[in-house]
N, C-alpha and C positions, 0 to 999 in steps of 0.2 A: 396767335390771333389776339388782338388787343381790343376788347369790347368794353366800352365804358358803361353801357346800359342797354337793356332790352326792354321793349315796350310791347304790350299786347292790348289791342283795342277791339272790343266786341260791341257791335251795334245791332240791335234787333228792332225791326219795324213791324209793328202790330197792325197799323192802318195807315192808309194814304188816300188823299182826296176824299176824306170823309167816309171811306168804305174800309171795313175790316179785311184783312188778308186771310185766306183759307189756312195758311201756315205762316208764321212769322218769318220775315226775310232776315237772315243773319249774314252780316258782313263782318269779316275779321281781318284785321291788319296785325301782322307780326313784324317788328322792326328792331334793328340794332344800330347803335351809335358806335362806330368803329374809328380807330385812329388811322389816318391816311399816311402811309409811310413815305409818300411822294410829295406831301405838302411842301410848297415853296421851292420845289426843284423840278427840273424836266428830266424824264427818263424814257428811253426808247423801250426798254423791257418792262412791262407791267405784270409779269408773271406772278409776283406775290399777291396782287389784287385779284387776278384771275383765279388763283387757287383758293383765295379766301371766299370768292363768290360761290364756289362749290360747297364749302363748309356752311356758309350762310344759307344757301339754297336748301340744304338738308335741315339745318337747325330751325330756320324761320318757317319753312314749309311744314314741317312736322308739328311745330307749335300751333300754327294757324289751323291746320286740319283738326287737331285734337280739340281746339277751342270751338270748332263747329259742332262738336258733340256727335250725336248719332247720325246727323244729316250728311249725305255724300256731297262733296264739293262739286259745284257746277261751273263756276266762273273763277278766273284767276288773273292776276296782274302783278307787276313789280315796278319799283321806282327807287330812285336814289337822289339825294341832295348832297352835293359836294360843298364843303366849306370854302371860303374865299381864297385860301392859299392853295387850293387844288384846281383840277381841270375837269370838265365834263367827261373827258376820256377816261378819267379814273373811275367814274360811275359806270361807263360803258364796260370797262374791264371787269368790274364786279358783276354786272347784270347779264352779260351776253355769252361769253364763251362757255362757262361751266355751271352757272347757277340753275339753268333750266332743267337739266337731267334730274337732280335730286328733288326739285319741286314737282316735276311730273310724276316721279315715284310717289311722293307724298299724297298727291291728289288721285292716284290710281288711274292714270291715263294722261290726257292732255296732248292730243294730236295737233291742236291748233297752235299757232304762234302765240307766245306769251306777250301780251301787250306791255309796253314799258314807257316810262317817262324819266327824264333826268333833268336836273337843273343845278345851278350854282347859287348859293345864298348863305346867309348867316343864321344865327340862332333865331328860331321862330318862323323861318321860312316854311310856307305850306307847299304841299305838292298834291295834285290829283293823281291817284293811282288808277290807270285805266283798266277796265275789266271787260272780258268777254267770255262766252262759253268755251270751256276747256277743250272740247273735242271737235268743234266746228265753228270757225270764226264768223260765219254768216248768220248765226242765230241772233237776229236783231233784238229780241227781247232781253238779251243779256249784255247789250252795249251799255256800259255804265262807268262809274268812277266812284271812288271813295277818297275823301280828303284825309291827309295826315299832316299834323303840325306838332312839333316838339318845342316847347317854349325856350329851352336852353341848348338847342342843338340844330345844326352842327356848328361847333367852334371852327375856327379857321383851318385847323389841322385834323378835321374829322369828316366822316361821310355817314349820312343816315341811309340805310338800306332797308327797304320794306317790301313785303310780299303781302298780297290781299287775296282772300278767297271768300266765296259766297255759297250759300245753299240754294240759290235761285236767281232769277233775273229781276228786272225792275218790277215793282208792284203794279198790278193791273196793266201789264204791257199790252198794247193794242194798235201797234203801227204796222203790223203785217210782217212779211218775210218768212224765212225758213223757221220752222218750229223745232223744239227739242225732239218731238215725236218723229219728225221727218229726217233727222240726222242719220247719216250712214256712217260717219266717223272714219272714213277710209283715207282722206287726204288732208284733214285738218281744216278744210274749207266748208264742206257740206256734210 
């Protein structure tokens, strides 16, 4: 595993809309800048990236959850930015086949699909990591995103891989829908 750098970003919101929150909303992003072994080439077999996704799911998932502190994770999401010599499929290989299982283990559950985003770009490219409630994707209060931008990454032969977790939904959510209290947690939807 060729990691150039890891990043841990912690954001705490104390108030929004001029109103204090009952409990600060903590959003954490754990990211890694990794070398892309397929930069500049086409390959049918992306197994090395798939395997790396599993390793990064564990590493970044655990770091993000530890950074939440005593709060239980409620929302999660994942994203990747592929450098210009790579393909979006390289991001898909990292994010989809194997990254999810160790992330679900880190958040102690996670029946819902893990929302994701991927794009191609150069150093300083930003990405919005989509978020939603980890055990039921229809909990509207937790539909959100957190932005990540690393000024010097990804280089053309790199990929930025990121996982985000939160300890709650949007501040003062009031647009209705399924609530956390109503979640059955059986099918990942409700």
